[in-house]
C-alpha positions as protocol buffer text, in pm:
chain_id: "A"
residue {
  index: 1
  type: MET
  ca { x: -514 y: -3144 z: -6459 }
}
residue {
  index: 2
  type: SER
  ca { x: -156 y: -3277 z: -6541 }
}
residue {
  index: 3
  type: TYR
  ca { x: -50 y: -3631 z: -6581 }
}
residue {
  index: 4
  type: LEU
  ca { x: 174 y: -3622 z: -6272 }
}
residue {
  index: 5
  type: SER
  ca { x: -112 y: -3499 z: -6042 }
}
residue {
  index: 6
  type: ARG
  ca { x: -350 y: -3769 z: -6181 }
}
residue {
  index: 7
  type: ALA
  ca { x: -114 y: -4059 z: -6108 }
}
residue {
  index: 8
  type: PRO
  ca { x: -226 y: -4217 z: -5786 }
}
residue {
  index: 9
  type: ASP
  ca { x: 128 y: -4270 z: -5653 }
}
residue {
  index: 10
  type: ARG
  ca { x: 477 y: -4164 z: -5706 }
}
residue {
  index: 11
  type: GLU
  ca { x: 598 y: -4465 z: -5887 }
}
residue {
  index: 12
  type: GLU
  ca { x: 317 y: -4448 z: -6144 }
}
residue {
  index: 13
  type: ALA
  ca { x: 387 y: -4079 z: -6203 }
}
residue {
  index: 14
  type: PHE
  ca { x: 762 y: -4146 z: -6250 }
}
residue {
  index: 15
  type: ARG
  ca { x: 694 y: -4430 z: -6477 }
}
residue {
  index: 16
  type: ALA
  ca { x: 465 y: -4205 z: -6693 }
}
residue {
  index: 17
  type: LEU
  ca { x: 749 y: -3935 z: -6710 }
}
residue {
  index: 18
  type: TYR
  ca { x: 1017 y: -4201 z: -6787 }
}
residue {
  index: 19
  type: GLU
  ca { x: 813 y: -4359 z: -7069 }
}
residue {
  index: 20
  type: SER
  ca { x: 726 y: -4014 z: -7224 }
}
residue {
  index: 21
  type: ALA
  ca { x: 1079 y: -3876 z: -7206 }
}
residue {
  index: 22
  type: TYR
  ca { x: 1320 y: -4175 z: -7236 }
}
residue {
  index: 23
  type: PRO
  ca { x: 1330 y: -4207 z: -7621 }
}
residue {
  index: 24
  type: ASP
  ca { x: 1375 y: -3839 z: -7691 }
}
residue {
  index: 25
  type: LEU
  ca { x: 1615 y: -3806 z: -7406 }
}
residue {
  index: 26
  type: LEU
  ca { x: 1836 y: -4082 z: -7536 }
}
residue {
  index: 27
  type: LYS
  ca { x: 1839 y: -3923 z: -7882 }
}
residue {
  index: 28
  type: PHE
  ca { x: 1931 y: -3590 z: -7710 }
}
residue {
  index: 29
  type: VAL
  ca { x: 2228 y: -3756 z: -7537 }
}
residue {
  index: 30
  type: GLN
  ca { x: 2348 y: -3940 z: -7833 }
}
residue {
  index: 31
  type: ARG
  ca { x: 2365 y: -3616 z: -8036 }
}
residue {
  index: 32
  type: ARG
  ca { x: 2584 y: -3455 z: -7762 }
}
residue {
  index: 33
  type: ALA
  ca { x: 2784 y: -3731 z: -7606 }
}
residue {
  index: 34
  type: ASP
  ca { x: 2963 y: -4055 z: -7690 }
}
residue {
  index: 35
  type: ALA
  ca { x: 2700 y: -4293 z: -7812 }
}
residue {
  index: 36
  type: ALA
  ca { x: 2846 y: -4576 z: -7608 }
}
residue {
  index: 37
  type: ASN
  ca { x: 2768 y: -4384 z: -7293 }
}
residue {
  index: 38
  type: ALA
  ca { x: 2441 y: -4249 z: -7385 }
}
residue {
  index: 39
  type: GLU
  ca { x: 2235 y: -4504 z: -7197 }
}
residue {
  index: 40
  type: ASP
  ca { x: 2451 y: -4478 z: -6894 }
}
residue {
  index: 41
  type: ILE
  ca { x: 2394 y: -4096 z: -6897 }
}
residue {
  index: 42
  type: VAL
  ca { x: 2015 y: -4135 z: -6935 }
}
residue {
  index: 43
  type: ALA
  ca { x: 2003 y: -4385 z: -6650 }
}
residue {
  index: 44
  type: GLU
  ca { x: 2201 y: -4163 z: -6428 }
}
residue {
  index: 45
  type: ALA
  ca { x: 1969 y: -3866 z: -6517 }
}
residue {
  index: 46
  type: PHE
  ca { x: 1653 y: -4070 z: -6436 }
}
residue {
  index: 47
  type: LEU
  ca { x: 1825 y: -4168 z: -6100 }
}
residue {
  index: 48
  type: THR
  ca { x: 1863 y: -3804 z: -6013 }
}
residue {
  index: 49
  type: VAL
  ca { x: 1496 y: -3734 z: -6137 }
}
residue {
  index: 50
  type: TRP
  ca { x: 1378 y: -4015 z: -5907 }
}
residue {
  index: 51
  type: ARG
  ca { x: 1571 y: -3872 z: -5610 }
}
residue {
  index: 52
  type: ARG
  ca { x: 1434 y: -3521 z: -5680 }
}
residue {
  index: 53
  type: PHE
  ca { x: 1085 y: -3624 z: -5809 }
}
residue {
  index: 54
  type: SER
  ca { x: 911 y: -3404 z: -5552 }
}
residue {
  index: 55
  type: GLU
  ca { x: 1057 y: -3106 z: -5730 }
}
residue {
  index: 56
  type: ALA
  ca { x: 923 y: -3214 z: -6073 }
}
residue {
  index: 57
  type: PRO
  ca { x: 686 y: -2968 z: -6246 }
}
residue {
  index: 58
  type: LYS
  ca { x: 333 y: -3090 z: -6256 }
}
residue {
  index: 59
  type: HIS
  ca { x: 265 y: -3045 z: -6621 }
}
residue {
  index: 60
  type: GLN
  ca { x: 407 y: -3311 z: -6859 }
}
residue {
  index: 61
  type: GLU
  ca { x: 595 y: -3077 z: -7104 }
}
residue {
  index: 62
  type: ASP
  ca { x: 740 y: -2882 z: -6814 }
}
residue {
  index: 63
  type: ALA
  ca { x: 848 y: -3209 z: -6642 }
}
residue {
  index: 64
  type: ARG
  ca { x: 1012 y: -3331 z: -6965 }
}
residue {
  index: 65
  type: ALA
  ca { x: 1204 y: -3004 z: -6999 }
}
residue {
  index: 66
  type: TRP
  ca { x: 1302 y: -3039 z: -6645 }
}
residue {
  index: 67
  type: VAL
  ca { x: 1440 y: -3396 z: -6724 }
}
residue {
  index: 68
  type: PHE
  ca { x: 1626 y: -3264 z: -7015 }
}
residue {
  index: 69
  type: GLY
  ca { x: 1780 y: -2987 z: -6796 }
}
residue {
  index: 70
  type: ILE
  ca { x: 1900 y: -3244 z: -6544 }
}
residue {
  index: 71
  type: THR
  ca { x: 2056 y: -3450 z: -6810 }
}
residue {
  index: 72
  type: ARG
  ca { x: 2231 y: -3150 z: -6970 }
}
residue {
  index: 73
  type: ASN
  ca { x: 2366 y: -3061 z: -6634 }
}
residue {
  index: 74
  type: LEU
  ca { x: 2501 y: -3406 z: -6579 }
}
residue {
  index: 75
  type: MET
  ca { x: 2678 y: -3399 z: -6926 }
}
residue {
  index: 76
  type: LEU
  ca { x: 2830 y: -3055 z: -6841 }
}
residue {
  index: 77
  type: ASN
  ca { x: 2955 y: -3160 z: -6511 }
}
residue {
  index: 78
  type: ALA
  ca { x: 3120 y: -3481 z: -6668 }
}
residue {
  index: 79
  type: ARG
  ca { x: 3281 y: -3269 z: -6936 }
}
residue {
  index: 80
  type: ARG
  ca { x: 3413 y: -3023 z: -6659 }
}
residue {
  index: 81
  type: GLY
  ca { x: 3551 y: -3319 z: -6467 }
}
residue {
  index: 82
  type: GLU
  ca { x: 3737 y: -3434 z: -6763 }
}
residue {
  index: 83
  type: GLN
  ca { x: 3884 y: -3088 z: -6831 }
}
residue {
  index: 84
  type: ARG
  ca { x: 3995 y: -3078 z: -6471 }
}
residue {
  index: 85
  type: ARG
  ca { x: 4166 y: -3415 z: -6500 }
}
residue {
  index: 86
  type: GLN
  ca { x: 4351 y: -3300 z: -6822 }
}
residue {
  index: 87
  type: ALA
  ca { x: 4437 y: -2964 z: -6670 }
}
residue {
  index: 88
  type: LEU
  ca { x: 4571 y: -3144 z: -6368 }
}
residue {
  index: 89
  type: GLY
  ca { x: 4808 y: -3353 z: -6587 }
}
residue {
  index: 90
  type: VAL
  ca { x: 4924 y: -3032 z: -6747 }
}
residue {
  index: 91
  type: ARG
  ca { x: 4981 y: -2854 z: -6426 }
}
residue {
  index: 92
  type: LEU
  ca { x: 5177 y: -3151 z: -6297 }
}
residue {
  index: 93
  type: ALA
  ca { x: 5407 y: -3128 z: -6603 }
}
residue {
  index: 94
  type: GLU
  ca { x: 5450 y: -2755 z: -6539 }
}
residue {
  index: 95
  type: VAL
  ca { x: 5539 y: -2799 z: -6178 }
}
residue {
  index: 96
  type: THR
  ca { x: 5814 y: -3050 z: -6275 }
}
residue {
  index: 97
  type: VAL
  ca { x: 5951 y: -2824 z: -6557 }
}
residue {
  index: 98
  type: THR
  ca { x: 5980 y: -2530 z: -6328 }
}
residue {
  index: 99
  type: SER
  ca { x: 6140 y: -2734 z: -6049 }
}
residue {
  index: 100
  type: GLN
  ca { x: 6428 y: -2844 z: -6283 }
}
residue {
  index: 101
  type: GLY
  ca { x: 6689 y: -2571 z: -6297 }
}
residue {
  index: 102
  type: ASN
  ca { x: 6963 y: -2587 z: -6547 }
}
residue {
  index: 103
  type: SER
  ca { x: 6817 y: -2845 z: -6788 }
}
residue {
  index: 104
  type: SER
  ca { x: 6822 y: -2782 z: -7154 }
}
residue {
  index: 105
  type: HIS
  ca { x: 6506 y: -2690 z: -7335 }
}
residue {
  index: 106
  type: ALA
  ca { x: 6497 y: -3032 z: -7512 }
}
residue {
  index: 107
  type: ASP
  ca { x: 6539 y: -3212 z: -7180 }
}
residue {
  index: 108
  type: LEU
  ca { x: 6258 y: -3014 z: -7022 }
}
residue {
  index: 109
  type: VAL
  ca { x: 6025 y: -3091 z: -7321 }
}
residue {
  index: 110
  type: THR
  ca { x: 6115 y: -3460 z: -7302 }
}
residue {
  index: 111
  type: SER
  ca { x: 6056 y: -3463 z: -6929 }
}
residue {
  index: 112
  type: ARG
  ca { x: 5717 y: -3290 z: -6965 }
}
residue {
  index: 113
  type: VAL
  ca { x: 5600 y: -3540 z: -7243 }
}
residue {
  index: 114
  type: ASP
  ca { x: 5722 y: -3822 z: -7024 }
}
residue {
  index: 115
  type: LEU
  ca { x: 5531 y: -3700 z: -6717 }
}
residue {
  index: 116
  type: GLY
  ca { x: 5225 y: -3641 z: -6925 }
}
residue {
  index: 117
  type: ARG
  ca { x: 5226 y: -3992 z: -7047 }
}
residue {
  index: 118
  type: ALA
  ca { x: 5301 y: -4139 z: -6701 }
}
residue {
  index: 119
  type: TRP
  ca { x: 5020 y: -3927 z: -6555 }
}
residue {
  index: 120
  type: ALA
  ca { x: 4782 y: -4061 z: -6807 }
}
residue {
  index: 121
  type: LEU
  ca { x: 4863 y: -4407 z: -6708 }
}
residue {
  index: 122
  type: LEU
  ca { x: 4806 y: -4353 z: -6338 }
}
residue {
  index: 123
  type: SER
  ca { x: 4463 y: -4466 z: -6197 }
}
residue {
  index: 124
  type: GLU
  ca { x: 4212 y: -4190 z: -6109 }
}
residue {
  index: 125
  type: VAL
  ca { x: 4267 y: -4280 z: -5748 }
}
residue {
  index: 126
  type: HIS
  ca { x: 4639 y: -4215 z: -5772 }
}
residue {
  index: 127
  type: GLN
  ca { x: 4580 y: -3894 z: -5975 }
}
residue {
  index: 128
  type: GLU
  ca { x: 4337 y: -3770 z: -5704 }
}
residue {
  index: 129
  type: ALA
  ca { x: 4579 y: -3844 z: -5424 }
}
residue {
  index: 130
  type: LEU
  ca { x: 4865 y: -3678 z: -5596 }
}
residue {
  index: 131
  type: GLY
  ca { x: 4648 y: -3380 z: -5704 }
}
residue {
  index: 132
  type: LEU
  ca { x: 4511 y: -3319 z: -5345 }
}
residue {
  index: 133
  type: ALA
  ca { x: 4864 y: -3340 z: -5196 }
}
residue {
  index: 134
  type: ILE
  ca { x: 5067 y: -3154 z: -5454 }
}
residue {
  index: 135
  type: PHE
  ca { x: 4832 y: -2903 z: -5621 }
}
residue {
  index: 136
  type: GLU
  ca { x: 4578 y: -2841 z: -5356 }
}
residue {
  index: 137
  type: ASN
  ca { x: 4857 y: -2850 z: -5092 }
}
residue {
  index: 138
  type: LEU
  ca { x: 4629 y: -3043 z: -4844 }
}
residue {
  index: 139
  type: ALA
  ca { x: 4783 y: -3216 z: -4550 }
}
residue {
  index: 140
  type: ALA
  ca { x: 4691 y: -3576 z: -4512 }
}
residue {
  index: 141
  type: PRO
  ca { x: 4396 y: -3528 z: -4257 }
}
residue {
  index: 142
  type: GLN
  ca { x: 4234 y: -3271 z: -4476 }
}
residue {
  index: 143
  type: ALA
  ca { x: 4286 y: -3466 z: -4805 }
}
residue {
  index: 144
  type: ALA
  ca { x: 4158 y: -3771 z: -4631 }
}
residue {
  index: 145
  type: HIS
  ca { x: 3843 y: -3591 z: -4540 }
}
residue {
  index: 146
  type: VAL
  ca { x: 3790 y: -3483 z: -4889 }
}
residue {
  index: 147
  type: VAL
  ca { x: 3802 y: -3839 z: -5023 }
}
residue {
  index: 148
  type: GLY
  ca { x: 3623 y: -3986 z: -4722 }
}
residue {
  index: 149
  type: ILE
  ca { x: 3891 y: -4212 z: -4587 }
}
residue {
  index: 150
  type: SER
  ca { x: 4126 y: -4204 z: -4264 }
}
residue {
  index: 151
  type: PRO
  ca { x: 4441 y: -4002 z: -4274 }
}
residue {
  index: 152
  type: VAL
  ca { x: 4644 y: -4324 z: -4247 }
}
residue {
  index: 153
  type: ALA
  ca { x: 4458 y: -4469 z: -4550 }
}
residue {
  index: 154
  type: PHE
  ca { x: 4527 y: -4145 z: -4736 }
}
residue {
  index: 155
  type: ARG
  ca { x: 4894 y: -4144 z: -4651 }
}
residue {
  index: 156
  type: LEU
  ca { x: 4923 y: -4499 z: -4786 }
}
residue {
  index: 157
  type: ARG
  ca { x: 4734 y: -4414 z: -5098 }
}
residue {
  index: 158
  type: LEU
  ca { x: 4978 y: -4121 z: -5159 }
}
residue {
  index: 159
  type: THR
  ca { x: 5274 y: -4332 z: -5095 }
}
residue {
  index: 160
  type: ARG
  ca { x: 5150 y: -4584 z: -5352 }
}
residue {
  index: 161
  type: ALA
  ca { x: 5065 y: -4315 z: -5602 }
}
residue {
  index: 162
  type: ARG
  ca { x: 5417 y: -4165 z: -5569 }
}
residue {
  index: 163
  type: ARG
  ca { x: 5571 y: -4498 z: -5613 }
}
residue {
  index: 164
  type: ALA
  ca { x: 5354 y: -4586 z: -5912 }
}
residue {
  index: 165
  type: LEU
  ca { x: 5437 y: -4244 z: -6081 }
}
residue {
  index: 166
  type: ARG
  ca { x: 5818 y: -4304 z: -6011 }
}
residue {
  index: 167
  type: LEU
  ca { x: 5783 y: -4650 z: -6173 }
}
residue {
  index: 168
  type: LEU
  ca { x: 5602 y: -4515 z: -6467 }
}
residue {
  index: 169
  type: LEU
  ca { x: 5846 y: -4234 z: -6524 }
}
residue {
  index: 170
  type: ASP
  ca { x: 6129 y: -4491 z: -6526 }
}
residue {
  index: 171
  type: HIS
  ca { x: 5949 y: -4717 z: -6765 }
}
residue {
  index: 172
  type: VAL
  ca { x: 5727 y: -4503 z: -6993 }
}
residue {
  index: 173
  type: PRO
  ca { x: 5819 y: -4592 z: -7369 }
}
residue {
  index: 174
  type: GLN
  ca { x: 5910 y: -4301 z: -7578 }
}
residue {
  index: 175
  type: ASN
  ca { x: 5690 y: -4379 z: -7868 }
}
residue {
  index: 176
  type: GLU
  ca { x: 5391 y: -4522 z: -7718 }
}
residue {
  index: 177
  type: SER
  ca { x: 5057 y: -4338 z: -7653 }
}
residue {
  index: 178
  type: PRO
  ca { x: 4920 y: -4361 z: -7297 }
}
residue {
  index: 179
  type: THR
  ca { x: 4628 y: -4583 z: -7219 }
}
residue {
  index: 180
  type: PRO
  ca { x: 4427 y: -4460 z: -6913 }
}
residue {
  index: 181
  type: ALA
  ca { x: 4423 y: -4685 z: -6617 }
}
residue {
  index: 182
  type: THR
  ca { x: 4095 y: -4884 z: -6575 }
}
residue {
  index: 183
  type: SER
  ca { x: 4134 y: -4983 z: -6224 }
}
residue {
  index: 184
  type: PRO
  ca { x: 4272 y: -4820 z: -5908 }
}
residue {
  index: 185
  type: GLU
  ca { x: 4550 y: -5079 z: -5869 }
}
residue {
  index: 186
  type: LYS
  ca { x: 4672 y: -5076 z: -6225 }
}
residue {
  index: 187
  type: ALA
  ca { x: 4977 y: -4877 z: -6177 }
}
residue {
  index: 188
  type: THR
  ca { x: 5063 y: -4986 z: -5817 }
}
residue {
  index: 189
  type: THR
  ca { x: 5349 y: -5186 z: -5701 }
}
residue {
  index: 190
  type: SER
  ca { x: 5194 y: -5334 z: -5388 }
}
């Protein structure tokens, strides 16, 4: 008989799984991700485990492996998301370079670097709005549906994002490395 099936209720079974897996899972994450984020990743993993606990294997070792698999998938999803954000910044720079016709190569390179720095300074909210409108070519109603807001709110968000990008392009210091925005309103003008 497994430890999960012996537990009289769901909470006790979850607690037993948590206590048996947490220390090893934390070490697992610390070896694969930024140590500062390890506890957050493990907490998110156990939140997912709690939500899907009815799917947990009944034997302790199988359930532990299942938790490790969930955690690994969360880390892979986070890594893919970061790669998409970086790729979006590169694609934004490429679109700008191809849209400028007769500029010299040096001007194009400088423009690309400036755009990359400005993009990195934009908040995630503004990057998302610009990405949906420019790269995904979604109209406001469709983009609004993607982010779960009204079309009017999305148009306003897109306007603010464009304004923030324009301001950043006008004011990006040439020799300063970008610092990612920490709040949605960091690079706004409103």
